[in-house]
N, C-alpha and C positions, 0 to 999 in steps of 0.2 A: 438501234440502228436508226438514222433517217432516210427517208426514199432516194435522196440524192444520192449517198453514200452509198447503198445498194444498188442500186442502178450502175456508178462507175465502176463497183468494183465488181459487177457480174454475181452478183451472191442472192439466194433465193429471198423472198420477203421474209419478213418475220411477221408475225402476229403478236402483238403484245397483250397479254392479258387474255387474251382466248383460250389459250392450252395452259394451266397453272400445273403443274405436276405437286400432290399434294402424296408426300409421302405417309401412311398409317402406321405406326406401330404400336405394339398391342403393349399389354399393361405388363408384362412378366419381359420384354426388352427393356423397354424405361426401368425398369426395375436393375436389371440385370445391369445396365448403364451405368445409372447412379450407383448399385454397389461398388463397380469398378471405377469410378471416379473419386467414393469412396475411400476404397482402399490405397489408389495413388495418392489420395490427399496423408492419409493418416502414412504411407509410406515416406512420403517428403516429411512430416512430422517427424518422424524415426532418424532420418538422415540428417533434419537440421539439430534434431536432441543430439545425434553422436558425435556433431562438430559444435562444442558449446563455443561461444564467443572468449576469445582470451579476455578476460581479469587482467587489470590493473592498466589496461591501455587507454581509458579514460584517463588516471594517476598523469600520466605520461603526456599525454595530448595538453588536457591542463597544463600541466607544467612547463612544457615548452612556448605553449601561447603564452604564460606570463611571462617566462623569458622574450619572446619574443617583441611585446608590447612593451616593457622596460625599455628596450635595446632602444625600439624603435622613439621614444619619449627622451631619451636619453641623447641620443641625434640629434631629435629636435632643438633639443638643450641646445648643443656644442655649437649646432650651424648658426642661430639665435646670438651667441655668445662669441663667436669667431666672428662675426660682423662687427661686434661690438667692443675690439680689443685691434691694439698694432700690429700692423701684418706682422712682423719678427715673431709674435707668439701667436698668431692665429693659424700660421703652417700647421705648426703640433694639432692644436685643438682640430683641426678641418683630418689632419689623420687620424685623431680617434674617434671621428664622428665616422667616419670610413670603415671601422672597425666594429664599432656598432653598427653598421650596418650588414657588414659580414655573421656578426656575432643571429642578427633578428636572421637571416637567410640560414644560417646554420641553425639553426632552433625548429624554424621550421623543414626545413629538409631532412632533421633530424625525428621531426614523427611522420612524416611522410616512410621513408626508412625502416622506424620500427613497425609499420603500420605493413608495409614490402617485406618486413623480414619474418611478423607472424606467418602471415597468407602462406610465406613459404614451408617456412617450418609445418604448418597445418597439412601444406598439400605430401610433403615427407612422408608425414606419418598415416596420412591414405594411403600413400603408395607400399609404405613398409606392413599395414595392417592386409592390406592386399594381395602380397607378395606372401603375406605368412597364411596365408586364406587358399590360395593357387596350391603352395606347398601342403598345404594340411588334408588337400579334397582331391588330390588329382596333378596333373600335370598341367601348367600357367598355360592359360587361353588367352593371355594377352599376347602381346608381341616382345616378347622379350624382358614382361612386367612392371617394366615402366609405368606404363601406361593402363589403364582398364577401362572396361567399359559400365555406362551408367548402369545401366541395367543390370548387369554382373552385380554390382556394390548393393543396387533394390533389393535384389533375390538374397544378396548374403544378407542383409540388415533386416528384412522379413522373416527368414529361416534361424535367424540368430534370435530371431525376440522369440520366434514358436517354442524354440529349445528351452529359450529360459523362461519360459510360460511353465513347458514338462515341468522342469527343474522342480518349478517352487512348490506344484500342486501334489509332489512325491513327498515333499514333506509335511 
């Protein structure tokens, strides 16, 4: 802050550079923090693995992109054709060109709708698994089972991973 601002607001003068606060942490504290960060990262990786991406969505995307491109190309061809025919025939050509634009728009909307539907289904799956978890472990901790806490989900994944490892070691 400048001297003029300090004087204007009647603030105590600050001494830049004279008093630097140095936080000294021990090696153990740094290692504990590193382990916590590592644990959080592995937990986040487990969450990503538990919610695999939807397979086949890319095929739908490429098909819709292809339909969109063909519809736009056909629209452009029909517009140029409509300008080169007599007026009595041009109306129908322009009408079909408008339908091609609608087809192109529908293809793009279908692509977005498919993605939103997949996300919605994944969220429903997570909610259903959370409700099953709450019912199996005692009273539900959420607000009616429709919502869940991120930390509870992470704890559940970590505990299920630990119990999964102990099951494999018994075999």
